[in-house]
Each structure stands twice: as structure tokens, then as C-alpha cells.
MARBA-3410 file (N, C-alpha, C, O; in Angstrom, 1 decimal):
83
-80.4,106.7,-42.2,-81.1,105.6,-42.9,-82.5,106.1,-43.2,-83.0,105.7,-44.3 ~ -83.2,106.8,-42.4,-84.5,107.3,-42.6,-84.6,108.2,-43.9,-85.6,108.1,-44.6 ~ -83.5,108.9,-44.2,-83.5,109.7,-45.4,-83.6,108.9,-46.7,-84.2,109.4,-47.7 ~ -83.2,107.7,-46.7,-83.4,106.9,-47.9,-84.9,106.7,-48.2,-85.2,106.5,-49.4 ~ -85.7,106.8,-47.2,-87.2,106.6,-47.4,-87.8,107.9,-47.8,-89.0,107.9,-48.3
-87.2,109.0,-47.6,-87.8,110.3,-47.8,-87.2,111.2,-48.9,-87.9,112.0,-49.5 ~ -85.9,111.0,-49.2,-85.3,111.9,-50.2,-85.9,111.8,-51.6,-86.3,112.8,-52.1 ~ -86.0,110.6,-52.1,-86.6,110.5,-53.5,-88.0,111.0,-53.5,-88.4,111.7,-54.4 ~ -88.9,110.5,-52.6,-90.3,111.1,-52.7,-90.3,112.6,-52.6,-91.2,113.2,-53.3 ~ -89.5,113.2,-51.8,-89.5,114.6,-51.7,-89.0,115.3,-53.0,-89.5,116.4,-53.3
-88.2,114.6,-53.8,-87.7,115.2,-55.1,-88.9,115.2,-56.1,-88.9,116.1,-57.0 ~ -89.9,114.4,-55.9,-91.0,114.4,-56.8,-92.3,114.9,-56.1,-93.4,114.6,-56.5 ~ -92.1,115.8,-55.0,-93.1,116.4,-54.3,-94.2,115.5,-53.7,-95.4,115.8,-53.8 ~ -93.7,114.4,-53.1,-94.6,113.5,-52.5,-94.1,113.1,-51.1,-92.9,113.2,-50.9 ~ -95.0,112.7,-50.2,-94.6,112.1,-49.0,-94.2,110.6,-49.3,-94.4,110.1,-50.4
-93.7,109.9,-48.3,-93.3,108.5,-48.4,-94.6,107.7,-48.8,-94.6,106.9,-49.7 ~ -95.7,107.9,-48.1,-96.9,107.2,-48.3,-97.5,107.5,-49.7,-98.0,106.6,-50.3 ~ -97.5,108.8,-50.1,-98.0,109.1,-51.4,-97.2,108.4,-52.5,-97.7,107.9,-53.5 ~ -95.9,108.4,-52.3,-95.0,107.8,-53.3,-95.2,106.3,-53.3,-95.2,105.7,-54.4 ~ -95.4,105.7,-52.1,-95.7,104.2,-52.1,-97.0,103.9,-52.9,-97.0,103.0,-53.6
-98.0,104.7,-52.6,-99.3,104.6,-53.3,-99.1,104.7,-54.9,-99.7,103.9,-55.6 ~ -98.4,105.7,-55.3,-98.1,105.9,-56.7,-97.4,104.7,-57.3,-97.7,104.2,-58.4 ~ -96.3,104.3,-56.6,-95.5,103.1,-57.1,-96.4,101.8,-57.2,-96.3,101.1,-58.1 ~ -97.2,101.6,-56.1,-98.1,100.4,-56.2,-99.1,100.5,-57.3,-99.4,99.5,-58.0 ~ -99.6,101.7,-57.6,-100.5,102.0,-58.7,-99.8,101.7,-60.0,-100.4,101.0,-60.9
-98.6,102.2,-60.2,-97.9,101.9,-61.4,-97.6,100.4,-61.6,-97.8,99.8,-62.6 ~ -97.2,99.8,-60.5,-96.9,98.4,-60.5,-98.1,97.5,-60.8,-98.0,96.6,-61.6 ~ -99.2,97.9,-60.3,-100.4,97.1,-60.6,-100.8,97.3,-62.1,-101.2,96.3,-62.7 ~ -100.7,98.5,-62.6,-101.0,98.7,-64.0,-100.0,97.9,-64.9,-100.4,97.4,-65.9 ~ -98.7,97.9,-64.5,-97.7,97.1,-65.2,-98.1,95.6,-65.2,-97.9,94.9,-66.2
-98.5,95.1,-64.1,-98.8,93.7,-64.0,-100.0,93.4,-64.9,-100.0,92.3,-65.6 ~ -101.0,94.2,-64.9,-102.2,94.0,-65.8,-101.7,94.0,-67.3,-102.1,93.2,-68.1 ~ -100.9,95.0,-67.6,-100.4,95.1,-69.0,-99.5,93.9,-69.4,-99.6,93.4,-70.5 ~ -98.7,93.4,-68.4,-97.9,92.2,-68.7,-98.7,91.0,-68.9,-98.5,90.2,-69.8 ~ -99.8,90.9,-68.1,-100.7,89.7,-68.2,-101.4,89.8,-69.6,-101.5,88.8,-70.3
-101.8,91.0,-70.0,-102.4,91.1,-71.3,-101.4,90.7,-72.4,-101.8,90.1,-73.4 ~ -100.1,91.1,-72.3,-99.1,90.7,-73.3,-99.0,89.1,-73.3,-98.9,88.6,-74.4 ~ -99.0,88.5,-72.2,-98.9,87.0,-72.2,-100.2,86.4,-72.9,-100.1,85.5,-73.6 ~ -101.3,87.0,-72.5,-102.6,86.5,-73.2,-102.5,86.7,-74.7,-102.8,85.8,-75.5 ~ -102.0,87.8,-75.1,-101.9,88.1,-76.6,-100.9,87.2,-77.2,-101.0,86.8,-78.4
-99.8,86.8,-76.5,-98.8,85.8,-77.0,-99.5,84.5,-77.3,-99.1,83.9,-78.3 ~ -100.4,84.0,-76.4,-101.0,82.7,-76.7,-102.2,82.8,-77.6,-102.4,81.9,-78.4 ~ -102.9,83.9,-77.6,-104.1,84.1,-78.4,-104.0,85.5,-79.1,-104.5,86.5,-78.6 ~ -103.3,85.6,-80.3,-103.0,86.8,-80.9,-104.2,87.7,-81.2,-104.0,88.9,-81.5 ~ -105.4,87.2,-81.2,-106.6,88.0,-81.5,-107.1,88.7,-80.3,-108.0,89.5,-80.4
-106.5,88.4,-79.1,-107.0,89.0,-77.9,-106.0,90.1,-77.4,-104.8,90.0,-77.7 ~ -106.4,91.0,-76.7,-105.6,92.1,-76.1,-104.6,92.7,-77.1,-103.4,92.8,-76.9 ~ -105.2,93.1,-78.2,-104.4,93.6,-79.3,-103.5,94.8,-79.0,-102.4,94.9,-79.4 ~ -104.0,95.7,-78.2,-103.3,97.0,-77.9,-103.1,97.2,-76.4,-102.5,98.3,-76.0 ~ -103.5,96.3,-75.6,-103.5,96.6,-74.1,-102.1,96.8,-73.6,-101.9,97.8,-72.8
-101.1,96.1,-74.0,-99.7,96.3,-73.6,-99.2,97.6,-74.0,-98.7,98.4,-73.1 ~ -99.3,98.0,-75.2,-98.8,99.3,-75.7,-99.6,100.4,-75.1,-99.0,101.5,-74.8 ~ -100.9,100.2,-75.0,-101.7,101.3,-74.3,-101.3,101.5,-72.9,-101.2,102.7,-72.4 ~ -101.0,100.5,-72.2,-100.5,100.6,-70.8,-99.2,101.4,-70.7,-99.1,102.3,-69.9 ~ -98.3,101.0,-71.6,-97.0,101.7,-71.6,-97.2,103.2,-71.9,-96.6,104.1,-71.2
-98.0,103.5,-72.9,-98.2,104.9,-73.3,-98.9,105.7,-72.1,-98.5,106.8,-71.8 ~ -99.8,105.1,-71.5,-100.6,105.7,-70.4,-99.6,106.0,-69.2,-99.6,107.1,-68.6 ~ -98.8,105.0,-68.8,-97.9,105.1,-67.7,-96.8,106.2,-68.0,-96.5,106.9,-67.1 ~ -96.3,106.2,-69.2,-95.3,107.1,-69.6,-95.9,108.5,-69.5,-95.3,109.4,-69.0 ~ -97.1,108.7,-70.0,-97.7,110.0,-70.0,-97.9,110.5,-68.5,-97.7,111.6,-68.2
-98.4,109.6,-67.7,-98.7,109.9,-66.3,-97.4,110.2,-65.6,-97.4,111.1,-64.7 ~ -96.3,109.5,-65.8,-95.1,109.7,-65.1,-94.3,110.9,-65.6,-93.9,111.7,-64.8 ~ -94.2,111.1,-66.9,-93.3,112.1,-67.4,-94.0,113.4,-67.5,-93.5,114.5,-67.2 ~ -95.3,113.4,-67.9,-96.0,114.7,-68.2,-96.5,115.3,-67.0,-96.7,116.5,-67.0 ~ -96.8,114.6,-65.9,-97.5,115.1,-64.8,-96.7,115.2,-63.5,-97.2,115.6,-62.5
-95.4,115.0,-63.6,-94.6,115.0,-62.4,-93.7,116.2,-62.4,-93.0,116.5,-63.4 ~ -93.7,116.9,-61.3,-92.8,118.0,-61.1,-91.6,117.5,-60.3,-91.8,117.1,-59.1 ~ -90.4,117.5,-60.9,-89.2,117.0,-60.2,-88.4,118.2,-59.7,-88.1,119.1,-60.4 ~ -88.0,118.1,-58.4,-87.1,119.1,-57.9,-85.7,118.5,-58.0,-85.5,117.3,-57.8 ~ -84.7,119.4,-58.3,-83.3,118.9,-58.4,-82.8,118.3,-57.1,-83.2,118.8,-56.0
-82.1,117.3,-57.2,-81.5,116.6,-56.0,-80.4,117.5,-55.4,-79.7,118.2,-56.1 ~ -80.4,117.5,-54.1,-79.3,118.2,-53.4,-78.0,117.4,-53.6,-77.9,116.2,-53.4 ~ -77.0,118.1,-54.1,-75.7,117.5,-54.4,-75.1,116.8,-53.2,-74.5,115.7,-53.3 ~ -75.2,117.4,-52.0,-74.5,116.8,-50.8,-75.2,115.5,-50.4,-74.6,114.6,-50.1 ~ -76.6,115.5,-50.5,-77.3,114.3,-50.0,-77.1,113.2,-51.1,-77.0,112.0,-50.7
-77.0,113.5,-52.4,-76.8,112.5,-53.4,-75.4,111.9,-53.2,-75.2,110.7,-53.4 ~ -74.4,112.7,-52.9,-73.1,112.1,-52.7,-73.0,111.3,-51.5,-72.3,110.2,-51.4 ~ -73.7,111.7,-50.4,-73.7,110.9,-49.2,-74.4,109.6,-49.3,-73.9,108.6,-48.8 ~ -75.5,109.6,-50.1,-76.2,108.3,-50.3,-75.3,107.4,-51.2,-75.2,106.2,-50.9 ~ -74.7,107.9,-52.2,-73.9,107.1,-53.1,-72.7,106.5,-52.4,-72.3,105.4,-52.6
-72.1,107.3,-51.4,-71.0,106.8,-50.7,-71.3,105.7,-49.7,-70.5,104.8,-49.5 ~ -72.6,105.7,-49.3,-73.0,104.7,-48.3,-73.6,103.4,-48.9,-73.9,102.5,-48.2 ~ -73.8,103.4,-50.2,-74.4,102.3,-50.9,-73.4,101.1,-51.0,-73.8,100.1,-51.6
END
């Protein structure tokens, strides 16, 4: 059970707590971007690019700066079988 908390963070070279911090950071930025989209929906002259800027920024941060290690085939099969 403990491996469920550590396997994925290890694949992206993070500890569990580092990964939680990164996920919370992404989630917070997504919430702010979503709020800006709602504001823009009501008042089209406000928050003109905040939603798309947030998406671009998060995509760049996630895809361009993360080193992913390949998953171990045995652990991936074991986790999939237990789900």
C-alpha cells in the first residue's frame, strides 16, 4: 500500500512531500486560472488572457522541466492488478 504513495513521485524524481507540494502548486494555479475564466465569462473585458496564460505556463512547467524515469514493468503490473 505504501508504494502507491511513492512509486509515481519517484518516477518524476521527487519525494512524496515534494510531489504533494508540486501538485498543490499546480492545483492552486489552476484554481486561479479557472476563477479568471469565470470572471471573463461574466465581464469579457476582464482577464482577457489569464486562463490561456495559466495553461501555457503550467504546460511549460510540467512538460519542459520534468525528468521522467521509466516505470518498472513489474510494479506497474502489480499496481494495475490490485486496482
